[in-house]
C-alpha positions in Angstrom: 0.0 0.0 0.0 1.5 3.4 -0.9 2.3 5.9 1.8 0.5 9.2 1.4 -2.9 10.9 1.6 -5.9 8.8 1.0 -8.2 11.9 1.0 -7.8 15.6 0.2 -8.4 16.4 3.9 -5.6 14.1 4.9 -3.3 15.7 2.3 -3.8 19.0 4.1 -2.9 17.5 7.4 0.2 15.8 6.0 1.3 19.1 4.5 0.9 20.9 7.8 2.9 18.2 9.6 5.7 18.2 7.1 5.9 22.0 7.1 5.9 22.2 10.9 8.6 19.4 11.2 10.7 20.9 8.4 10.7 17.6 6.6 11.9 18.2 3.0 11.3 14.6 1.8 7.8 14.3 3.2 6.8 17.7 1.9 8.1 17.2 -1.7 6.3 13.7 -1.8 3.0 15.6 -1.4 3.4 17.4 -4.7 3.0 16.1 -8.3 6.2 16.2 -10.4 5.1 19.3 -12.3 3.3 21.0 -9.4 3.4 24.8 -8.8 3.5 26.4 -5.4 2.8 30.1 -5.0 3.3 31.8 -1.6 2.3 35.1 -0.1 0.2 36.5 -2.8 2.6 35.6 -5.6 5.7 37.0 -3.9 7.4 33.6 -4.4 6.7 30.9 -6.9 8.2 27.4 -7.5 7.6 24.7 -10.0 8.5 21.0 -9.5 9.9 19.2 -6.5 13.4 20.7 -6.4 12.2 24.3 -6.7 9.3 23.7 -4.2 11.8 22.2 -1.7 14.1 25.3 -2.0 11.2 27.7 -1.7 9.9 26.0 1.4 13.4 25.8 2.9 13.6 29.5 2.6 10.3 29.9 4.4 11.6 27.7 7.2 14.8 29.8 7.4 12.6 32.9 7.6 10.8 31.3 10.5 7.5 31.0 8.6 4.8 28.4 9.1 1.5 27.2 7.5 -1.6 25.9 9.3 -4.0 23.7 7.4 -7.6 24.9 7.8 -9.6 23.2 5.0 -12.9 25.0 5.1 -14.5 23.7 1.9 -13.5 20.8 -0.4 -15.2 20.3 -3.8 -14.3 17.0 -5.4 -15.0 15.8 -8.9 -13.7 12.3 -9.6 -9.9 12.4 -9.1 -9.6 16.2 -8.8 -10.5 18.4 -5.8 -10.4 22.0 -4.9 -9.5 22.8 -1.3 -10.4 26.3 -0.1 -8.7 26.8 3.3 -8.1 29.7 5.7 -4.6 30.2 4.4 -4.7 28.7 0.9 -6.4 27.5 -2.2 -5.2 24.1 -3.6 -6.0 21.9 -6.6 -5.2 18.3 -5.8 -5.4 15.1 -7.8 -5.5 11.4 -6.9 -2.9 9.4 -8.8 -3.1 5.9 -10.1 -1.5 4.7 -6.8 -4.5 6.0 -4.9 -2.8 8.9 -3.1 -3.6 12.6 -3.4 -1.0 15.2 -4.3 -0.9 18.9 -4.9 -1.0 20.1 -8.5 -1.4 23.8 -7.7 -1.0 25.3 -4.3 -1.5 29.0 -3.4 -0.5 29.6 0.3 -0.2 32.4 2.8 2.5 31.7 5.3 2.8 33.3 8.7 5.5 34.1 11.2 5.9 31.5 13.8 4.7 32.6 17.2 7.1 32.2 20.2 
């Protein structure tokens, strides 16, 4: 059985966990190969696993965080739109049965002490 998100909701939880734990490997596994990540209103953008990893590492270095708060999930077959408190995400379910981000637009926040 593949390791990964079995639902769009679980994908959000796994992303928050990987982000909070600063886990590069876990985080990049949550994105499709050609995925795009846009952060802070378009101030930063990355495409593909290597660029996404570098972008998120920069957020970690800047003491930024992300909290998953999925408010609404609209699903049609193997594609879902997640509208969250701090993001809008398009996710897809792959042939292996796991969900991954295709497009992710996030608002990061400064960590609180």
